Each structure stands twice: as structure tokens, then as C-alpha cells.
C-alpha positions as CSV (number, residue, x, y, z in Angstrom):
1,M,113.1,268.3,121.4
2,K,112.1,271.8,122.9
3,M,110.8,272.0,126.2
4,K,107.4,273.6,125.5
5,T,104.4,275.0,127.2
6,P,102.3,272.9,129.4
7,K,100.0,271.9,126.1
8,T,103.0,270.0,125.0
9,I,105.9,268.3,126.5
10,P,108.4,269.4,129.3
11,F,111.4,268.1,130.8
12,F,113.3,267.2,127.3
13,L,112.9,264.7,125.0
14,P,109.8,265.4,122.4
15,I,107.8,261.6,122.1
16,L,110.6,259.5,120.4
17,P,109.8,256.7,118.1
18,V,109.8,253.9,119.3
19,S,123.8,246.5,142.8
20,L,125.9,248.8,143.7
21,L,125.8,250.6,147.5
22,C,122.9,248.4,148.7
23,A,124.3,248.0,152.1
24,C,121.0,248.3,154.0
25,I,120.0,248.0,158.0
26,G,116.9,246.5,158.2
27,S,114.3,245.5,155.9
28,A,110.2,245.1,156.3
29,T,107.6,243.8,153.4
30,D,104.3,246.1,152.5
31,S,101.4,244.7,150.7
32,G,99.8,247.4,149.6
33,M,99.2,247.2,146.0
34,P,100.3,244.0,143.3
35,G,104.1,244.6,142.7
36,D,104.8,246.4,145.6
37,G,108.8,245.5,146.3
38,A,110.7,245.3,149.7
39,T,110.8,248.5,151.7
40,M,114.2,248.7,153.5
41,T,114.1,250.8,156.5
42,A,116.8,252.1,159.2
43,S,116.5,250.5,162.5
44,D,118.9,249.8,165.5
45,G,118.6,246.3,165.6
46,G,116.4,246.1,169.0
47,S,112.7,244.8,168.8
48,D,111.3,247.9,169.8
49,A,112.8,250.0,167.1
50,A,112.4,247.3,164.5
51,A,108.2,247.8,165.2
52,V,108.7,251.8,164.3
53,D,109.1,252.3,160.6
54,P,110.8,255.9,160.5
55,F,109.6,255.9,156.5
56,A,106.1,254.9,157.2
57,E,105.0,258.5,156.0
58,V,107.5,258.3,152.9
59,D,106.3,254.7,152.0
60,R,102.2,256.0,152.3
61,I,103.1,259.7,150.6
62,A,104.7,257.6,147.4
63,K,101.5,255.5,147.2
64,A,99.6,258.4,147.1
65,N,101.3,259.6,144.2
66,A,101.6,256.1,142.3
67,P,98.7,256.5,140.3
68,A,99.7,259.6,138.7
69,V,103.2,259.0,138.7
70,G,102.9,255.0,137.3
71,A,104.9,252.5,138.2
72,F,108.3,253.7,139.8
73,G,110.5,252.7,142.8
74,L,111.9,255.1,145.2
75,A,115.5,254.9,146.9
76,I,116.7,257.1,149.7
77,Y,120.2,256.5,149.9
78,G,122.0,258.0,153.5
79,S,125.5,260.0,153.7
80,D,127.6,256.5,153.9
81,D,126.3,255.4,150.5
82,R,123.8,253.0,152.7
83,L,120.4,252.2,151.2
84,L,117.8,253.3,153.7
85,F,114.8,252.9,151.9
86,Q,114.1,251.3,148.6
87,K,110.4,250.3,147.5
88,M,108.8,249.7,144.0
89,Y,105.0,250.7,143.2
90,G,103.9,248.7,140.7
91,D,105.7,246.6,137.8
92,F,108.6,248.6,138.3
93,A,112.2,247.4,138.9
94,P,115.3,249.0,140.4
95,D,117.5,246.8,138.2
96,R,115.4,247.6,135.0
97,R,117.1,250.2,132.4
98,V,115.1,253.1,131.3
99,A,115.6,256.0,129.1
100,V,115.8,258.4,131.8
101,A,115.6,261.6,129.8
102,S,116.9,265.5,130.9
103,S,118.2,263.3,134.1
104,S,121.0,262.6,131.6
105,K,121.6,266.3,131.6
106,W,123.2,265.7,135.3
107,I,125.7,262.7,134.3
108,S,126.8,264.5,131.3
109,G,127.5,267.8,133.4
110,L,130.1,265.3,135.3
111,I,131.9,264.2,132.3
112,L,132.5,267.3,131.2
113,F,133.6,268.4,135.1
114,R,135.9,265.7,135.0
115,L,138.0,266.9,131.8
116,V,138.1,270.2,133.6
117,T,139.5,268.6,136.5
118,D,142.2,266.7,134.7
119,G,143.0,270.6,133.0
120,K,141.3,269.6,129.1
121,L,138.7,271.9,128.9
122,S,137.8,275.2,131.9
123,L,133.9,276.5,132.6
124,D,135.8,279.9,130.5
125,S,136.4,277.5,127.5
126,T,135.0,279.3,124.5
127,T,133.2,277.6,121.3
128,G,135.5,279.8,119.6
129,T,138.9,278.4,120.5
130,V,138.5,274.8,121.1
131,L,135.7,274.3,117.9
132,G,137.0,276.9,115.9
133,W,133.7,279.0,115.6
134,S,134.0,282.3,114.6
135,G,131.4,285.8,115.1
136,P,129.4,285.8,118.0
137,N,128.7,282.5,118.6
138,A,132.7,281.7,119.5
139,A,131.8,284.1,122.5
140,I,130.1,280.9,124.1
141,T,131.8,279.5,127.2
142,L,131.5,276.3,128.4
143,R,129.9,278.1,131.8
144,Q,126.7,279.3,129.4
145,L,126.5,275.9,127.9
146,L,126.4,274.3,131.5
147,S,124.0,276.9,132.3
148,F,122.0,276.9,129.0
149,T,122.2,280.3,128.6
150,S,124.8,280.2,125.4
151,G,122.5,281.9,123.7
152,L,121.5,279.2,121.1
153,P,118.5,278.2,120.0
154,P,117.0,275.5,122.8
155,D,116.7,272.5,120.0
156,N,117.7,271.6,116.7
157,T,116.2,268.0,115.0
158,C,120.2,267.9,114.0
159,T,120.2,266.0,117.7
160,L,117.5,263.3,116.8
161,N,119.5,262.2,113.5
162,T,121.3,258.7,113.4
163,A,122.4,259.1,110.1
164,I,125.1,261.7,111.5
165,K,128.0,262.3,113.8
166,L,127.9,264.5,116.7
167,A,130.6,266.4,114.8
168,D,128.2,267.0,112.2
169,C,124.9,268.2,114.3
170,V,127.5,270.5,116.1
171,A,128.0,272.1,112.8
172,Q,124.6,272.8,112.5
173,I,124.2,274.3,115.0
174,E,127.2,276.6,114.8
175,K,125.5,278.2,111.7
176,L,122.1,279.0,113.9
177,T,121.2,283.0,114.8
178,L,121.7,283.6,118.5
179,T,118.0,284.3,120.4
180,A,120.4,286.3,122.6
181,A,124.2,287.3,123.8
182,P,125.9,284.3,125.5
183,G,124.5,284.6,129.4
184,A,122.1,286.8,128.5
185,R,118.7,284.3,128.6
186,F,118.2,280.9,129.8
187,D,116.3,278.6,127.4
188,Y,116.1,274.7,128.0
189,G,116.8,272.5,125.6
190,S,119.3,270.3,123.8
191,T,121.5,272.0,121.7
192,H,124.0,273.4,124.2
193,L,125.4,270.3,125.6
194,A,125.6,268.9,121.6
195,V,127.9,271.5,121.7
196,A,129.0,270.9,125.2
197,G,129.8,266.9,124.3
198,R,131.4,267.8,121.0
199,M,134.2,269.7,123.2
200,A,134.7,267.3,124.8
201,E,135.2,265.0,121.8
202,V,137.4,267.6,120.2
203,V,140.3,267.7,123.6
204,T,140.0,263.9,124.0
205,G,140.2,263.1,120.6
206,K,137.3,260.6,121.6
207,A,133.5,260.0,120.8
208,W,131.6,261.0,123.7
209,N,130.4,257.2,124.3
210,D,133.8,256.2,125.0
211,I,134.7,259.7,127.1
212,F,131.6,258.5,129.3
213,A,133.4,255.1,129.6
214,E,136.7,256.2,130.5
215,Q,135.8,259.0,133.0
216,L,132.9,257.5,135.0
217,R,131.4,254.0,133.8
218,T,134.5,252.5,134.1
219,P,136.0,254.1,137.5
220,L,132.6,253.7,139.0
221,G,132.3,249.7,137.8
222,L,129.1,250.4,135.8
223,S,127.9,247.9,132.9
224,S,129.1,248.5,129.7
225,A,125.1,248.2,128.6
226,V,125.3,251.9,130.4
227,T,124.9,253.8,127.1
228,Y,124.3,256.7,125.4
229,Y,122.1,256.6,122.2
230,T,120.5,259.3,120.0
231,L,116.7,257.7,120.2
232,P,117.4,256.3,124.0
233,N,113.6,254.2,124.3
234,Q,115.1,252.4,120.7
235,Q,117.9,252.2,122.0
236,N,119.3,253.5,118.5
237,G,122.3,255.4,117.4
238,T,125.4,256.2,119.2
239,Q,127.6,258.2,116.7
240,N,125.2,261.5,117.6
241,P,124.6,260.4,121.2
242,L,121.9,262.3,122.5
243,V,124.0,264.4,125.6
244,A,121.4,266.1,127.0
245,G,118.9,263.1,127.6
246,G,120.0,259.6,125.9
247,L,120.9,257.9,128.7
248,V,119.6,254.2,129.0
249,I,120.4,253.1,133.0
250,N,118.8,251.7,136.1
251,M,118.2,253.1,139.5
252,N,120.7,250.8,141.1
253,E,123.8,252.1,138.5
254,Y,122.5,255.5,138.7
255,A,122.8,255.3,142.5
256,P,126.6,255.4,142.5
257,L,126.6,258.8,140.0
258,L,124.3,260.9,141.9
259,G,126.2,259.7,145.2
260,L,129.5,261.1,143.7
261,I,127.7,264.3,143.3
262,F,126.5,264.3,146.7
263,R,129.9,264.1,147.6
264,R,130.8,266.6,145.1
265,G,133.6,264.5,143.7
266,M,134.8,262.1,145.9
267,L,135.1,258.3,145.5
268,G,136.2,256.6,148.4
269,G,139.3,258.3,149.5
270,Q,139.9,259.5,146.0
271,R,138.7,262.8,144.4
272,L,137.8,262.3,140.9
273,I,136.6,265.9,140.6
274,R,137.5,268.9,141.6
275,D,134.9,270.2,144.6
276,D,134.8,273.9,143.6
277,L,132.9,272.7,140.1
278,F,129.8,271.5,142.9
279,I,130.1,274.6,144.4
280,E,129.7,276.5,141.0
281,Q,126.4,273.8,140.4
282,A,124.7,274.3,143.1
283,R,124.4,278.5,142.0
284,T,123.1,279.9,138.8
285,P,126.1,281.5,137.2
286,Y,123.6,284.5,135.5
287,P,121.3,285.4,138.3
288,S,120.0,288.4,135.9
289,A,119.4,286.0,132.8
290,V,115.6,286.5,130.8
291,I,114.0,283.3,131.6
292,G,112.8,281.8,128.6
293,E,111.9,278.1,128.1
294,S,111.6,276.7,131.5
295,P,110.1,273.3,132.1
296,M,110.2,274.0,135.9
297,Q,108.4,276.8,135.8
298,N,106.1,275.8,133.7
299,A,105.1,272.8,136.1
300,G,104.4,275.4,138.7
301,Y,107.8,275.9,140.6
302,P,110.2,279.0,140.6
303,F,113.3,277.2,140.5
304,L,116.4,278.2,138.2
305,Y,119.5,276.4,137.1
306,G,122.7,275.9,137.6
307,L,125.3,273.6,135.8
308,T,123.2,270.6,134.6
309,A,120.9,270.8,137.5
310,W,117.9,272.6,138.6
311,L,118.1,274.8,141.9
312,E,115.5,274.0,144.6
313,C,116.1,277.2,147.0
314,S,115.3,280.6,147.4
315,T,118.9,281.6,147.2
316,P,120.0,280.3,143.5
317,A,122.4,283.1,143.5
318,T,124.6,281.9,146.1
319,G,124.0,278.2,146.2
320,C,121.4,275.7,147.4
321,A,121.9,272.4,149.3
322,V,119.4,270.4,147.4
323,I,119.8,270.4,143.2
324,S,118.2,267.8,141.1
325,S,117.4,266.6,137.5
326,P,114.0,265.4,136.4
327,G,113.3,264.2,133.3
328,A,110.3,263.6,130.6
329,Y,109.7,260.3,131.4
330,G,109.7,261.1,135.2
331,F,113.0,259.8,136.2
332,T,113.9,262.2,139.3
333,P,116.9,261.9,141.1
334,W,118.2,264.6,143.7
335,V,120.8,265.3,146.8
336,D,119.9,267.0,149.8
337,R,123.5,267.8,151.3
338,N,121.5,269.6,154.3
339,A,119.9,266.5,155.4
340,G,122.0,264.6,154.4
341,Y,121.0,261.7,152.0
342,Y,120.2,261.7,147.9
343,A,117.2,259.7,146.2
344,I,115.5,258.2,143.1
345,I,112.5,258.4,141.7
346,G,112.9,255.8,138.7
347,T,110.0,255.1,136.4
348,L,108.9,253.0,133.6
349,N,107.1,255.4,131.3
350,T,108.3,255.8,128.2
351,T,106.3,258.3,126.6
352,S,106.4,262.1,128.1
353,S,103.8,264.4,128.4
354,G,102.7,267.3,131.1
355,K,101.3,265.3,133.6
356,V,103.6,262.5,133.8
357,V,106.8,264.9,134.4
358,K,104.6,267.3,136.5
359,A,103.4,263.9,138.4
360,S,107.1,263.2,139.1
361,I,108.2,266.0,140.2
362,D,104.7,266.9,142.5
363,A,106.0,263.2,144.2
364,A,109.3,264.4,145.1
365,Q,108.3,267.9,146.4
366,A,105.7,265.9,149.1
367,L,108.2,263.1,149.3
368,K,111.4,265.7,151.2
369,P,109.8,266.8,154.1
370,A,108.7,263.4,155.0
371,I,112.0,262.1,153.8
372,V,113.9,265.0,155.8
373,A,111.6,264.0,159.0
374,A,112.8,260.3,158.7
375,L,116.3,261.1,159.4
376,G,115.1,263.2,162.5
377,K,116.3,265.9,160.6
């Protein structure tokens, strides 16, 4: 499960054994490549405006990246949650459920944020207090688990074991020797969120998938098929869910979750999650931490990490407007609060490699300035 150097598998998940918010303003079609779906673009309804597609450059860049990314979809939502652009490149569909690998981390962070909002946990809750751990490992905080600075070795094979429960896996992780003092080293991997997920189970008395259903899936009206698995490509194992990478979901279903992140916890007129938690999420809590395993830096980008999200700016200690959570199979969601939109690259890949995740990250980076231009920002 560990994100290795580019010669192995970045962005979580080793090779495993094997419509909401859809209001749009106008539409056009494109037959540029087999399997292309509809392109949705903003228009004021006038004939002159309809002839000009502000997302034409976005479409061109997406097409240019399709050979490297593989079959994928791109969806862009405005600050009012309207679907401004959606197109499929190759044999893919926005309602096709896929394993999203490390894009699960962002959603797991939301679940834990809801529990913090409800007072069941705090970012300063420790493994000693909640889980009864002792010794140096007992000082690890939820903040450190969510920022992957717990000091725990980042991966353990128990996270892929369908025969045990999450509690059993975390009992194994408890015995691991720290590689650094909590808060001193960043290492991307699965153990941190496994422990955080178990803390959630202990304070609620419920299993992780039941917590997910109660805290997010039901309030957002998502299908019960949206679930965390131990082995998500096989949709196998739910008693030891891979909290850091086991979610199976489609683009349409991920969108309202991403919108909740974009709106910093607001759903309609109701606040589901405290606003200050999203301020915390968008900045790195330990700017001086040594960088150990970092798949983003392995891919050639200098971005640091906040709370379950990558920080795409040069001021991570004070906060970033653009944050993201790419996964090993190329699924790549991000928000840009300055430009006022959020977007998803959804992919069909079922095996991970350095090329797959880098292709999607590169595509997202190429698309971002074109999207900002299309929005007139």
C-alpha cells in the first residue's frame, strides 16, 4: 500500500487482486473521438453567445491528454453547483462506479470532520485517550493522522486483509515502532487513516461504513452502493474497509461530496461541518516536517499536504485556495475557491502505475488555467 518512488506505484493502492447537481445552462456535442459524450457549456441563451464555446480550449486540452490518461470524464461545477461542462473521452460514463483509490481520503476526512463538529472527537484527540494506546504511540493526535505526520510507518499489510475487522488491523498498527516523533515527518500511506477510522468507530460505537452512511451518504442522498471496501476493485470486504483508499463511487455521486468541501461544510442552508475545519484542511499543520514518502513530489510537483488533501500553492503554511486528492487509478477531484469552481477527472483504470497517476495530475494541471479563463476569471 505504500506510495513508492516512480519505479513502483504512487498515490496509494498497490495493484490489487483483482444525477446529482446536474443543472446546466446549455449544451453542444462533439464527435472528436469515439465515445465522446456531451459537452455542456455556459451560455446566456442568445444566438451569438451560443456560437462561442468558452470551454473549447478546455475540451482541446482534455482531448490532448486522453491518450495518456485513458478513458476518462471531465466535469466542472460552478460556485452555485451548476454543471458547467461535462464530457467523456473514450468509453466512460459519469454514472459508472469505480474504485477511486486515494480520492477516498478526502471523503474520509469529511466524515471525521463531521464527528469533530458533533463534538465526538477533536483534532487534538489522541490515540491514548480514544484507543487506549500507551507509550510513544499514545501521543499521536487526530490532526497528525489526517496530515500523515503521525510518525507511524505509512503502510501495513493488514489494511488489505478481508478476513479481519478494522479494530484487528489497528491493533496490529498500534504495535509498530514510530519512524519519527509525531508531527516531525510526513509519510503518505494507509495506516494513518486506518487508525483515524478506528477512532471514529470507538467514539460512535458503529462500524466505519455505518458512520459514512449516517454522516454523509444519507444526508446527501447517495446510493447505498457507495461503499468502502478492503479490496475496492473486487468490491470485496467491508468489515476492514480501506479508509484511505477503498471507496467505490461514480463522478455524479462524488460531485455533491466535493461541493460540500467547496462550500466549506454548507449543504443548502444547513451547516453540516464547522467552517474552521476547512481552514485547517487547506494549510499544512507542520510546515517544518521532513518529507518522507510523497507521491506528489515523486510526480514532479512540490505540493505539501494539509488534512486529507494536497495543497496546490506556494503558501501551504498559511493556506491554499486550490486543493486536491488524486488517486492511484487517475481519479482526480479538486476545488479552486479563488476561481469559484470545482472539478473531477473520473477514470476507468483498474490498475495503478506511476504513469497513470502522473498523467491525470498533469492533465489537471494543464486544464486549470484554461478553466479559469473559460470562467472569465
